[in-house]
N, C-alpha and C positions, 0 to 999 in steps of 0.2 A: 669436252669431256675431261681432258687432262687437268684443266684449271679447276673444274668442279671437284675433282678428287683432292687436289691440293687444298682447296677451301674446306672440304670435309675433314681432311687430316688436321688442318690448323684448328678447326672447331673442336675436334676430338681432343687434341692436345690441350686446348684452352679449357675444355671441360675437366680434363684430368688434372690440370694445374689448379683449377678452381676447387675441385673436389679435395685435392691434397691440402690446399690452403684452408678450406673449410674444416677439414679434419684436424689440421694443425691448430687452428683457432679453437676448435672444440676441445682438443686435448689440453691446450694451454690454459683455457679459461674455464671450461665447464665440466671436464671429466673429473670424477672423484680422485683425490690425490693424497689421502691420509693413509698412514701405515699402522696406526695403533689400533688396539682392539677395544679399549675402553670407549665409553660413549662420548667422552670429551677429554681434552688436554688443555693446559694453560701455559702461556708464555708470559714471562715477566721481563718487560723491556725497560732497562734502566734509563734514567735521565741522561741525555747526551750520547746515547748509544748510536753507533753507525749501522749500516746495513749488514756488515759482516758479523756483528754481534747478534743481530736478529736471525740471520741465516744459520748461525751455529746452533741456535736453539731450535729452529724449525727443521733442520736436516734430519734428525732422528725420527721426526714425526711424519715425514712426507715420503711418498713413493718415488717421486721424480723432482729432485731439487732444482735441476737445470731448467725444467719447464717452468717452475715457479720463478726462477731468476729472470727468465725471458719476459714473463708477464709483469713482474715487479718493475723491471726497467721500462717496459712499454707504458705502464700506468704511472710512472714517475714516483713509485713508492720508495725506491732506493734513496731518493734525496729528500724524503719527507717522513722521517721516522718520528713516531710519537711514543713517549714513555707511557707505561701503564701495564695493567694486567688484562690479558686478552684470552678469550676462549676460542678454541678450535674444536668443532664438532666432528665426530666420525663421519666420513663420507663427503666432507666439504671439498669443493673445487678450489683451484688456485684463486679464482676470482672472488669466491666467498671468503677465503682466508685473508686476502688482501683487504677486502672491505671491512672485515672484522678487526684486524690489527691496525687499521687506519683510523677507525672512528668509534669503536665499541669498547672503550675502556670500562671494565666491569668493577664496580665497587666491592670492597670486602668488609666483613664485620671485624672490627677491632674491639677487643674486650680486655678489661683489666679489673682486678678487685683487690682491695686491701693490701696494696704494696706499702711496705714500711717506710720507704724513703723515695725521694725523687730519683736517686740513682737506680734503684730497683725497678721503678716505674719505667725509666728510660730503657732499661734492658728488656723489659717485657714488651714495650711498644716496638723496639727495634727488630724484634722477631716477627713483627706483623706487617710493617710498612718498609718502604725503601730507606728512610732516614736511619742513620746509624746511632748507636747509643751516645757516642761522644757529642755529636751535633745536637741531639735531643737534650742532653743534660746541660750543655752550654746555653742553649736557647731557654730552657726552663728556668735557669738560675741567673739570667741576665739582669744586672742591676738596673739597666734602662727599662726593662720590662716591669720589674718590681715597682719602680717609681711611677711608671705610666698606669699600671693596673691597680696599685694600692696594696699589693701583697708584699711580703717580706720573706726572708729566709725561713723564719719560724712558721709562717702561715701558708706558704706557697703550696704545700702538699694538699691543702684543703680545696684548691681550685679544681682538682681532678676528681670528679664524681664517678665512683666505680660503676660501670655499666657497659653495655655494648653499643658501639657507634659505627656508622657507615662512613668509610673513607675510601678514596682511591689509593691503590697501593703506592703510587709514586708521590704521595704526600710528603712535603718537606717538613723539617723539624719546626720551622716557624709556623707553617700552616697548621700543623697538629696542635701546637701550643695555643695559637689564636682561636682555633675552633673550640678547644677545651674551655677557654675563657667565655666564649659565647654559650657553651653548654652549661657552664656554671651559672651564668646570669639567667639562663632560661630555667634552670633548676630552682633558683631563688625567685619564684613567682610571687605574685602579690600576696597569696595566702601565707606562704612561709615567711616572707618579710614582715607581715603583720604580726605573726606569732612571735617572731624574734623580738620585735619592738615591744610587744606586750610583756615579754620577759625582761625587758630592759637589757637585752644582749645584742651585740653586733653579730654579724655573720661569722666572723673569726672566732668569737667566744663560743658560739653555738658549735662550731666545728671542733674547737679544742675540747669541749666537754663531750661531744659525741665520740671523739677518738678515745677518750677514757672509758666511756660506757661500752664501746665496742670491744676494747681490750679486756674489760671485766667480764663480758658475756657475749657469746655469739648467738644466744637464744633470743630471737626477735620478740618472743612473747614476754620476756621479763625485762627487756631493755628499758621500757618506760618506767618500771618500778625502780630500777637502779638509778635512772636519771632523776627520779623523784627524790631519792635519798640525797643525791648530790645537790639538788636544788634546795632541799631543806637545810643542808649544811651551809650553803652559800647564804641563805636568807638569815641565819642566826649568827653568821660570822665564824662558824666552826671550820677548821681546816678540812680540806677534802680527804686527806689521808688515803689517797688512792695508790694502792700497791703498783699498778702498771706504770705510774709516773716515776716510781723509784727504780723500776727496771730500766726505763728509758734513760734516766739520769746515769745509771750505772754503765749502760752500754756506751755512753760517750767517753768513758774512762779507759785508758790503755789496758788496765788489768782485767777488764771484762770483755775485751774484744774476742770474738769467736767463741764466746761461752753462752750457755743458756741457763738463765736463772729460773729454777723450778720452785724455789721456796724463798720468799722474802724474809730476810733476817733483820735484827736490830742494827747491824752494821750498815745495812743499806739505808736506813733511816737517818744516818749521820752524814750522808753524801751532801757536800755543798753544791747546790744546783738550784736554779730558779724553777726547775721541774720537780723538785722535792716538795710534794704537797703535804708532807708531815711538818716540814720546817716553815713553809710559806703559805700564808692564807690566800684564798682566792684561786682563780684558774691559772694554770701555767701559761707562759708566753706564746705557746703555739701548740700544734698537734703533736701527739706522740705516735700516731699511726694514721693510716687512711681509714676513716670510718665508713661503714656500709650505709646505704640510704636509710635502712631501718633504724640505725642508731641516731642518725641526724633527726629523723622524724620522731624518734623516741624522746629526744630532748625537747623538741618543739611541742610535743604532745605528752609531756611527762605525766606520770600517774601522781595524783594528789593523795597523800597519805601522811602518816605520822612516823614513819620509819626513819631512823637516823643511822642504822648500821645494817650490814649484811656480811655474811661469810659463806664461802663455798660449802656446798652440801656434800658431805662424804658419801651419802647414800644415793644421791642423784647427781652424778658427776656432770658438770656443765651447767648446773643450776645452783641457786643460792638460798640460804635461809636468812630471813629478814627479822630485825629486832627493833623495838622502840626504846629499849633501855640498854645501858652498857652492861649490866649484869647478865642479861639474857644473851647479849652478843658474845660475851666472854665464854659462856657455855657453848655456843655454836662454834666459836673460833677454836676452842680447845678440842672439840670433837674432830674438827678437820685437821688440826695439827697432829693429833694422834694417828689419824689416817695416813698423813704424809710420812710420819716416823715409821709406821708399820710397813710402808712401801719402800723404806730405805731412802727416801728423798730428804736429804739433809741440807741441800743448798741449791 
């Protein structure tokens, strides 16, 4: 009888220990352990981060960080940190969280539009992925990359087609640049390449003209007509005489740094620069800005007409008046100049 009691006691203790162990395992692995009220939260784990860096991000999000530590060690996560952007959903258990931050790197949408320079593009991208602006600009302007890809300092901005793209947050500068080259080549599909060839223009020349068209007008509906004006001028050997190229040339000079030219004057037409399309015939050596896709396609599908001139429309700001003769153009231009003067815009 005495031995039987001892055996029962041992059995009960064993059951109690097993129950405690089961509860411990349940608490550590399967019990909800989030403390935030939103439906989800995100952690951004940098490249090369250790467990302490991950823990610091997780601690404000969890009810019991010690229980998470115990399971992370048990599952060997502490020695297998992976960079990326990870989602933690409200009510997740420690087991769910570890599984998520171990293998569920979530892509993000990276978007950019009409950045004026590679430097500004790098700053824009650095706000969206892990790579910093310095590493991005160094990678974008690498002479070795220029030589390999066929781009140059003057044409490199054209490689970055403004749009939204899916990236992992922990994308490196090199990975971003190389992906953009792939997207550029994908953008230049057989149809666009055939249209450029029919115009007897390289991709770089199309992009250079598109950048002028875009700077002339943000109205997609009239961009093909503006492109048609410039194509007519190129065809007859007439200088492009594009005011945006004068602004671009001016902004390269020290006296125009940190200024905004609202009115193109005769003094700007005297600037010595290959981008001065009043002095130099043909297209400038590169882009003056990042063109929108609409402007690129406007060049490839330019409107065929007999217009050689256009001037901003004072009565429909953002749009233009087109003319076939210089005399009519002068009437349109004087009307807009009077509007600028009335607004007190003198430079």
